[in-house]
MOPAC internal coordinates of N, CA, C and O (Angstrom, degrees):
PM7 1SCF
backbone

  N    0.0000 0     0.00 0     0.00 0    0    0    0
  C    1.4527 1     0.00 0     0.00 0    1    0    0
  C    1.5357 1   111.34 1     0.00 0    2    1    0
  O    1.2310 1   120.88 1   143.33 1    3    2    1
  N    1.3362 1   115.93 1   -36.67 1    3    2    1
  C    1.4606 1   119.06 1   179.78 1    5    3    2
  C    1.5225 1   111.40 1   -68.83 1    6    5    3
  O    1.2310 1   120.81 1   148.08 1    7    6    5
  N    1.3328 1   116.05 1   -31.92 1    7    6    5
  C    1.4675 1   119.10 1   177.34 1    9    7    6
  C    1.5269 1   110.80 1   -65.47 1   10    9    7
  O    1.2310 1   120.78 1   142.70 1   11   10    9
  N    1.3311 1   116.11 1   -37.30 1   11   10    9
  C    1.4633 1   120.03 1   176.80 1   13   11   10
  C    1.5288 1   110.47 1   -64.90 1   14   13   11
  O    1.2310 1   120.59 1   137.70 1   15   14   13
  N    1.3292 1   116.48 1   -42.30 1   15   14   13
  C    1.4713 1   120.17 1   178.22 1   17   15   14
  C    1.5202 1   111.15 1   -63.83 1   18   17   15
  O    1.2310 1   120.63 1   140.12 1   19   18   17
  N    1.3325 1   116.40 1   -39.88 1   19   18   17
  C    1.4694 1   119.67 1   179.24 1   21   19   18
  C    1.5198 1   110.65 1   -66.37 1   22   21   19
  O    1.2310 1   120.50 1   138.09 1   23   22   21
  N    1.3222 1   116.64 1   -41.91 1   23   22   21
  C    1.4590 1   120.06 1   178.14 1   25   23   22
  C    1.5100 1   112.53 1   -64.18 1   26   25   23
  O    1.2310 1   120.68 1   139.89 1   27   26   25
  N    1.3247 1   116.30 1   -40.11 1   27   26   25
  C    1.4646 1   119.23 1   178.11 1   29   27   26
  C    1.5234 1   111.48 1   -68.04 1   30   29   27
  O    1.2310 1   120.58 1   143.91 1   31   30   29
  N    1.3332 1   116.50 1   -36.09 1   31   30   29
  C    1.4704 1   119.45 1  -179.58 1   33   31   30
  C    1.5229 1   110.60 1   -62.71 1   34   33   31
  O    1.2310 1   120.35 1   131.50 1   35   34   33
  N    1.3146 1   116.93 1   -48.50 1   35   34   33
  C    1.4609 1   119.00 1  -177.83 1   37   35   34
  C    1.5314 1   110.70 1   -74.34 1   38   37   35
  O    1.2310 1   119.96 1   146.80 1   39   38   37
  N    1.3204 1   117.68 1   -33.20 1   39   38   37
  C    1.4623 1   120.57 1   179.61 1   41   39   38
  C    1.5163 1   112.84 1   -67.10 1   42   41   39
  O    1.2310 1   120.58 1   134.35 1   43   42   41
  N    1.3275 1   116.50 1   -45.65 1   43   42   41
  C    1.4646 1   119.33 1   179.07 1   45   43   42
  C    1.5233 1   111.44 1   -68.91 1   46   45   43
  O    1.2310 1   120.73 1   145.15 1   47   46   45
  N    1.3290 1   116.20 1   -34.85 1   47   46   45
  C    1.4655 1   118.68 1   176.62 1   49   47   46
  C    1.5217 1   110.61 1   -65.77 1   50   49   47
  O    1.2310 1   120.21 1   138.96 1   51   50   49
  N    1.3290 1   117.20 1   -41.04 1   51   50   49
  C    1.4694 1   120.17 1   178.53 1   53   51   50
  C    1.5203 1   111.00 1   -64.17 1   54   53   51
  O    1.2310 1   120.53 1   142.02 1   55   54   53
  N    1.3191 1   116.59 1   -37.98 1   55   54   53
  C    1.4665 1   120.30 1   177.87 1   57   55   54
  C    1.5241 1   110.90 1   -64.43 1   58   57   55
  O    1.2310 1   120.73 1   134.03 1   59   58   57
  N    1.3264 1   116.21 1   -45.97 1   59   58   57
  C    1.4630 1   120.10 1   178.98 1   61   59   58
  C    1.5157 1   112.47 1   -64.64 1   62   61   59
  O    1.2310 1   120.78 1   140.13 1   63   62   61
  N    1.3143 1   116.11 1   -39.87 1   63   62   61
  C    1.4685 1   120.42 1   179.64 1   65   63   62
  C    1.5194 1   110.69 1   -65.77 1   66   65   63
  O    1.2310 1   120.22 1   138.31 1   67   66   65
  N    1.3207 1   117.19 1   -41.69 1   67   66   65
  C    1.4670 1   119.05 1  -179.15 1   69   67   66
  C    1.5262 1   111.33 1   -64.52 1   70   69   67
  O    1.2310 1   120.18 1   139.21 1   71   70   69
  N    1.3289 1   117.26 1   -40.79 1   71   70   69
  C    1.4646 1   119.51 1   176.99 1   73   71   70
  C    1.5265 1   110.72 1   -66.00 1   74   73   71
  O    1.2310 1   120.32 1   139.63 1   75   74   73
  N    1.3259 1   116.99 1   -40.37 1   75   74   73
  C    1.4650 1   120.20 1  -179.60 1   77   75   74
  C    1.5201 1   111.77 1   -65.08 1   78   77   75
  O    1.2310 1   120.46 1   137.99 1   79   78   77
  N    1.3292 1   116.73 1   -42.01 1   79   78   77
  C    1.4605 1   119.83 1   178.18 1   81   79   78
  C    1.5229 1   111.08 1   -63.53 1   82   81   79
  O    1.2310 1   120.36 1   140.57 1   83   82   81
  N    1.3170 1   116.93 1   -39.43 1   83   82   81
  C    1.4641 1   120.35 1   178.77 1   85   83   82
  C    1.5231 1   110.95 1   -64.28 1   86   85   83
  O    1.2310 1   120.32 1   138.63 1   87   86   85
  N    1.3132 1   116.99 1   -41.37 1   87   86   85
  C    1.4637 1   120.47 1  -179.79 1   89   87   86
  C    1.5278 1   110.74 1   -65.96 1   90   89   87
  O    1.2310 1   120.48 1   135.02 1   91   90   89
  N    1.3320 1   116.69 1   -44.98 1   91   90   89
  C    1.4681 1   119.79 1   179.60 1   93   91   90
  C    1.5269 1   110.53 1   -62.09 1   94   93   91
  O    1.2310 1   120.53 1   136.30 1   95   94   93
  N    1.3323 1   116.60 1   -43.70 1   95   94   93
  C    1.4596 1   120.33 1  -179.88 1   97   95   94
  C    1.5278 1   111.00 1   -63.81 1   98   97   95
  O    1.2310 1   120.28 1   136.34 1   99   98   97
  N    1.3402 1   117.07 1   -43.66 1   99   98   97
  C    1.4563 1   120.79 1   179.66 1  101   99   98
  C    1.5267 1   111.14 1   -63.39 1  102  101   99
  O    1.2310 1   120.35 1   136.02 1  103  102  101
  N    1.3139 1   116.94 1   -43.98 1  103  102  101
  C    1.4610 1   120.13 1  -178.84 1  105  103  102
  C    1.5335 1   111.23 1   -67.29 1  106  105  103
  O    1.2310 1   120.51 1   144.90 1  107  106  105
  N    1.3276 1   116.63 1   -35.10 1  107  106  105
  C    1.4623 1   118.83 1   177.03 1  109  107  106
  C    1.5155 1   110.97 1   -66.64 1  110  109  107
  O    1.2310 1   120.56 1   135.33 1  111  110  109
  N    1.3259 1   116.53 1   -44.67 1  111  110  109
  C    1.4670 1   118.87 1   177.60 1  113  111  110
  C    1.5220 1   111.35 1   -62.86 1  114  113  111
  O    1.2310 1   120.27 1   142.35 1  115  114  113
  N    1.3154 1   117.08 1   -37.65 1  115  114  113
  C    1.4556 1   120.83 1   177.69 1  117  115  114
  C    1.5331 1   110.36 1   -63.29 1  118  117  115
  O    1.2310 1   120.58 1   139.26 1  119  118  117
  N    1.3186 1   116.50 1   -40.74 1  119  118  117
  C    1.4646 1   120.18 1   178.57 1  121  119  118
  C    1.5224 1   111.77 1   -68.12 1  122  121  119
  O    1.2310 1   120.50 1   142.81 1  123  122  121
  N    1.3363 1   116.64 1   -37.19 1  123  122  121
  C    1.4645 1   120.03 1   178.96 1  125  123  122
  C    1.5251 1   110.74 1   -66.63 1  126  125  123
  O    1.2310 1   120.41 1   142.66 1  127  126  125
  N    1.3192 1   116.82 1   -37.34 1  127  126  125
  C    1.4735 1   120.11 1   178.20 1  129  127  126
  C    1.5186 1   110.21 1   -65.28 1  130  129  127
  O    1.2310 1   120.37 1   141.60 1  131  130  129
  N    1.3278 1   116.90 1   -38.40 1  131  130  129
  C    1.4596 1   119.92 1  -178.85 1  133  131  130
  C    1.5303 1   112.14 1   -74.41 1  134  133  131
  O    1.2310 1   120.17 1   142.41 1  135  134  133
  N    1.3541 1   117.28 1   -37.59 1  135  134  133
  C    1.4612 1   121.54 1  -177.79 1  137  135  134
  C    1.5350 1   109.41 1  -133.02 1  138  137  135
  O    1.2310 1   119.58 1   -97.74 1  139  138  137
  N    1.3152 1   118.40 1    82.26 1  139  138  137
  C    1.4625 1   120.78 1  -175.77 1  141  139  138
  C    1.5233 1   114.74 1   -63.20 1  142  141  139
  O    1.2310 1   119.95 1   157.48 1  143  142  141
  N    1.3192 1   117.70 1   -22.52 1  143  142  141
  C    1.4622 1   119.48 1  -179.20 1  145  143  142
  C    1.5287 1   112.65 1   -74.93 1  146  145  143
  O    1.2310 1   119.46 1   169.26 1  147  146  145
  N    1.3199 1   118.63 1   -10.74 1  147  146  145
  C    1.4663 1   122.22 1   179.54 1  149  147  146
  C    1.5269 1   112.54 1  -100.44 1  150  149  147
  O    1.2310 1   120.29 1  -153.29 1  151  150  149
  N    1.3177 1   117.05 1    26.71 1  151  150  149
  C    1.4738 1   120.41 1  -174.38 1  153  151  150
  C    1.5255 1   111.54 1   -63.72 1  154  153  151
  O    1.2310 1   119.28 1   136.90 1  155  154  153
  N    1.3198 1   118.97 1   -43.10 1  155  154  153
  C    1.4723 1   121.17 1  -175.76 1  157  155  154
  C    1.5343 1   112.20 1   -67.10 1  158  157  155
  O    1.2310 1   118.93 1   129.70 1  159  158  157
  N    1.3457 1   119.65 1   -50.30 1  159  158  157
  C    1.4625 1   117.89 1   179.83 1  161  159  158
  C    1.5342 1   112.94 1   -65.43 1  162  161  159
  O    1.2310 1   120.58 1   145.33 1  163  162  161
  N    1.3241 1   116.49 1   -34.67 1  163  162  161
  C    1.4598 1   119.10 1   179.26 1  165  163  162
  C    1.5297 1   111.07 1   -67.55 1  166  165  163
  O    1.2310 1   120.55 1   143.00 1  167  166  165
  N    1.3217 1   116.55 1   -37.00 1  167  166  165
  C    1.4652 1   119.89 1   178.47 1  169  167  166
  C    1.5234 1   110.64 1   -64.90 1  170  169  167
  O    1.2310 1   120.61 1   138.54 1  171  170  169
  N    1.3212 1   116.43 1   -41.46 1  171  170  169
  C    1.4667 1   120.16 1   178.58 1  173  171  170
  C    1.5252 1   110.34 1   -62.79 1  174  173  171
  O    1.2310 1   120.57 1   134.10 1  175  174  173
  N    1.3185 1   116.52 1   -45.90 1  175  174  173
  C    1.4626 1   120.03 1   178.91 1  177  175  174
  C    1.5228 1   111.78 1   -63.98 1  178  177  175
  O    1.2310 1   120.19 1   144.27 1  179  178  177
  N    1.3249 1   117.24 1   -35.73 1  179  178  177
  C    1.4611 1   120.71 1   178.54 1  181  179  178
  C    1.5210 1   110.64 1   -63.73 1  182  181  179
  O    1.2310 1   120.03 1   135.41 1  183  182  181
  N    1.3257 1   117.54 1   -44.59 1  183  182  181
  C    1.4571 1   120.05 1  -178.91 1  185  183  182
  C    1.5287 1   111.95 1   -69.42 1  186  185  183
  O    1.2310 1   120.14 1   146.95 1  187  186  185
  N    1.3184 1   117.33 1   -33.05 1  187  186  185
  C    1.4660 1   119.83 1   174.29 1  189  187  186
  C    1.5292 1   109.71 1   -65.32 1  190  189  187
  O    1.2310 1   120.52 1   138.02 1  191  190  189
  N    1.3177 1   116.60 1   -41.98 1  191  190  189
  C    1.4641 1   120.27 1   176.28 1  193  191  190
  C    1.5138 1   112.08 1   -63.14 1  194  193  191
  O    1.2310 1   120.38 1   140.30 1  195  194  193
  N    1.3323 1   116.87 1   -39.70 1  195  194  193
  C    1.4620 1   120.28 1   176.64 1  197  195  194
  C    1.5220 1   110.96 1   -60.20 1  198  197  195
  O    1.2310 1   120.40 1   138.79 1  199  198  197
  N    1.3157 1   116.84 1   -41.21 1  199  198  197
  C    1.4669 1   120.24 1  -178.80 1  201  199  198
  C    1.5253 1   111.00 1   -64.09 1  202  201  199
  O    1.2310 1   120.37 1   136.80 1  203  202  201
  N    1.3231 1   116.90 1   -43.20 1  203  202  201
  C    1.4603 1   119.53 1   179.51 1  205  203  202
  C    1.5252 1   111.75 1   -67.41 1  206  205  203
  O    1.2310 1   120.12 1   142.71 1  207  206  205
  N    1.3123 1   117.38 1   -37.29 1  207  206  205
  C    1.4634 1   120.29 1   179.45 1  209  207  206
  C    1.5237 1   110.34 1   -69.14 1  210  209  207
  O    1.2310 1   120.15 1   139.06 1  211  210  209
  N    1.3250 1   117.31 1   -40.94 1  211  210  209
  C    1.4660 1   120.24 1   178.66 1  213  211  210
  C    1.5242 1   111.48 1   -65.88 1  214  213  211
  O    1.2310 1   120.14 1   152.87 1  215  214  213
  N    1.3229 1   117.34 1   -27.13 1  215  214  213
  C    1.4621 1   120.23 1   177.07 1  217  215  214
  C    1.5225 1   110.79 1   -62.86 1  218  217  215
  O    1.2310 1   120.22 1   148.30 1  219  218  217
  N    1.3130 1   117.18 1   -31.70 1  219  218  217
  C    1.4650 1   120.73 1   177.39 1  221  219  218
  C    1.5199 1   110.45 1   -62.81 1  222  221  219
  O    1.2310 1   120.26 1   139.35 1  223  222  221
  N    1.3155 1   117.11 1   -40.65 1  223  222  221
  C    1.4656 1   120.41 1   177.90 1  225  223  222
  C    1.5272 1   110.88 1   -65.75 1  226  225  223
  O    1.2310 1   120.23 1   141.98 1  227  226  225
  N    1.3152 1   117.16 1   -38.02 1  227  226  225
  C    1.4584 1   119.78 1   177.91 1  229  227  226
  C    1.5260 1   111.53 1   -66.87 1  230  229  227
  O    1.2310 1   120.10 1   142.09 1  231  230  229
  N    1.3202 1   117.42 1   -37.91 1  231  230  229
  C    1.4645 1   120.31 1   175.94 1  233  231  230
  C    1.5267 1   110.48 1   -63.39 1  234  233  231
  O    1.2310 1   120.22 1   139.64 1  235  234  233
  N    1.3133 1   117.18 1   -40.36 1  235  234  233
  C    1.4659 1   120.30 1   178.20 1  237  235  234
  C    1.5217 1   110.89 1   -65.68 1  238  237  235
  O    1.2310 1   120.26 1   144.70 1  239  238  237
  N    1.3221 1   117.11 1   -35.30 1  239  238  237
  C    1.4632 1   120.36 1   176.78 1  241  239  238
  C    1.5232 1   110.75 1   -64.50 1  242  241  239
  O    1.2310 1   120.31 1   138.68 1  243  242  241
  N    1.3171 1   117.01 1   -41.32 1  243  242  241
  C    1.4629 1   121.04 1   177.53 1  245  243  242
  C    1.5263 1   110.47 1   -64.04 1  246  245  243
  O    1.2310 1   120.34 1   138.45 1  247  246  245
  N    1.3170 1   116.95 1   -41.55 1  247  246  245
  C    1.4632 1   120.55 1   178.22 1  249  247  246
  C    1.5195 1   110.96 1   -63.68 1  250  249  247
  O    1.2310 1   120.30 1   137.92 1  251  250  249
  N    1.3163 1   117.03 1   -42.08 1  251  250  249
  C    1.4620 1   119.00 1  -179.52 1  253  251  250
  C    1.5245 1   111.43 1   -67.32 1  254  253  251
  O    1.2310 1   119.77 1   142.71 1  255  254  253
  N    1.3342 1   118.04 1   -37.29 1  255  254  253
  C    1.4591 1   120.24 1   175.64 1  257  255  254
  C    1.5255 1   111.37 1   -65.36 1  258  257  255
  O    1.2310 1   120.38 1   141.81 1  259  258  257
  N    1.3391 1   116.89 1   -38.19 1  259  258  257
  C    1.4509 1   118.72 1   179.02 1  261  259  258
  C    1.5352 1   111.63 1   -69.81 1  262  261  259
  O    1.2310 1   120.19 1   147.80 1  263  262  261
  N    1.3255 1   117.24 1   -32.20 1  263  262  261
  C    1.4585 1   120.20 1   174.50 1  265  263  262
  C    1.5351 1   111.54 1   -65.69 1  266  265  263
  O    1.2310 1   120.60 1   139.20 1  267  266  265
  N    1.2994 1   116.46 1   -40.80 1  267  266  265
  C    1.4618 1   120.06 1   178.36 1  269  267  266
  C    1.5202 1   110.19 1   -67.33 1  270  269  267
  O    1.2310 1   120.36 1   139.26 1  271  270  269
  N    1.3196 1   116.92 1   -40.74 1  271  270  269
  C    1.4714 1   120.24 1  -179.51 1  273  271  270
  C    1.5276 1   110.50 1   -67.23 1  274  273  271
  O    1.2310 1   119.89 1   143.75 1  275  274  273
  N    1.3291 1   117.81 1   -36.25 1  275  274  273
  C    1.4606 1   120.61 1   179.36 1  277  275  274
  C    1.5261 1   111.66 1   -66.70 1  278  277  275
  O    1.2310 1   120.81 1   153.92 1  279  278  277
  N    1.3233 1   116.05 1   -26.08 1  279  278  277
  C    1.4679 1   120.00 1  -179.34 1  281  279  278
  C    1.5160 1   111.76 1   -74.74 1  282  281  279
  O    1.2310 1   119.99 1   153.37 1  283  282  281
  N    1.3267 1   117.63 1   -26.63 1  283  282  281
  C    1.4712 1   118.68 1  -176.28 1  285  283  282
  C    1.5060 1   112.52 1   -98.83 1  286  285  283
  O    1.2310 1   120.10 1   180.00 1  287  286  285

């Protein structure tokens, strides 16, 4: 049962992260199309946002490993 919980934790986190990354990327491209002269600062902000969003997936991975370890 704990393995199922661990799998769901990382699976749902991966799903949420993928949607979040797509939204951030789409909004950045939309902003670049509207204001092409702001390409450099927007790119930096996009990559910072990517790092924070990917951290959520890493936290979910840690939680899933701790769930598996608690089961044994």
